[in-house]
Steps between C-alpha positions, in 0.01 A plus 500: 500500500250219446272541198152356516169534318191513721147389414388867483764573234384200299134603527585856396699388195242246383203724580645798314557293188148352516335842551680655203428194284127501583465877448684472170280209387191712566648769276514765771705814459768562765491127578841515671339701780310186603838352593586808707174462694576134565847585635354761735213284625692183588571548870644297787157386626155432354326768703760760415469409133122533519522838673751647256313357202178667610681832558657488155179397324297771672760772435535400133124513444483836679780633278282466188229759583770729644692478172186559294413809704842665500621408151174572320424821689850651528695317231763235431815665636770387743411786736143365517637165621673679788186698585286187493740302723492792743132418558495129416768376743343661812165353393647149476675541836181631660316192375782287650602342172866588563649219294309609191679830439780364278289264289223755447762745373588246231134496389492880496806505273338243267199730459724802453697326224175394327417872474127428507231350719302212353298213640739258326794656685327454836412138418861437398635642826251304708614187316867571575423568865282190541749265336802637688334494842310176434813306405676630814215383722498157336877464540476601864250225579799271556695554818736230633412348836703628797364248752827304514705813564257616769523158662881526493482840669272350765750223570796740523319731742395214727853358497645839595247535783616163632864608493423831675306329780771234534763772547283669765473162675878465493546844655242443775667172599863598470497877544698548179480440126725541196204542263568743214133599467500456123156333513352832614609694190431198281143467630433872453607472136303181435184647653526808280545289186227254599240770576577672170462174305181402686346841425596458135322165506185674630524747212496206258163376629192671356238324711675436832628793706641301789824311479572263788877533454480881516315473832751242621804717425337808655435289809864388508609862454310598816651206687847592378456854637432344840807276469712809430354662813570205729866460402612803708287368788680165486847658485415713806488178707849498649505154660317170489205447737244225549230699322737564209562127462125440503468760226775327305310169517184674376675669208682180408166321478357788296796508261455129425136554414514793259332308223156486333374201700492676842267754658585806704229434760704215652792733572277780630375252760855390584608863531214576740590195710861612517394852599296354790808304612702822501238669718513219757880519536677691776543872449841621373751569779745727316470790258667299226257213545210745501616651169540154346151396612359827362672434164358147491150634576539745214616211282190303601267782398674547164492127422131494588448767234709292259276196548172696491597643161542145370182370662294750296646372173270255317787294358641390168346218302712192501515335157399136517347231283309354796133594506458484878814697591439837673467795265642765733811484714660728756858600568661641812 
């Protein structure tokens, strides 16, 4: 099994040490708890870290008046801790600070062990909380760029689309194919991974909700669903016909142009022209020919949907050092 250390592990280790060191330098009691807070608040994304940090901070602050009320009124006894948690946990959950339950319990136990309520104790606990959470937020400001990986996913998906269309072309022209279909399962996996990574990238942006790659992969996911639907249509065509060869030419042209520099509108126009040609041809003379023509019409409608989905996509920015080069590009 391969052993590796990720950036999150490094941030957790360094952040924990820094939090404990700072809390200790300030002379705070229970300074080690600052490290625990840091461990709990360093998350996979910036937004997640911010959300959990707020939940923990809020719950910890709320735990102080709860502790003062129960311990001072009823007494400092283990049973009182259980009674207080019976009311405190539902309150935290009701206020939707779910992630703060564990850390606030640590604060409650600190107050219980102090055996008294003082302003100095509250200030000490606020200091521990602030240092632990603050260090975690600072450590989580750094997130490695995933642009290169997203670009790689984009390239793999487009390459697989080309292969799939090329195999459909082969079948329409020859009436047979020895294609294993591995690009179908491969594309499904890549899309799942790419969408997950792109969403994670969104979660690492505080000021920008939209991520162009996330929209791109969701668009490709919709197109891929259509591709999966047209494969049975293609295999239902039992023999080669003139219209099938015309379709093969169209798909061959499309497969060669699945790249950022091309627009979908061009192929929508070509598809409409081809559909008009079909309508002007002689009617089918046999049942088999009728079924083939019906399958090709169905294929035309599905591919029109495929291209419309792409035409509504605004495009991915093409990196370039040239000032006058277009900012947005399209892909089929």
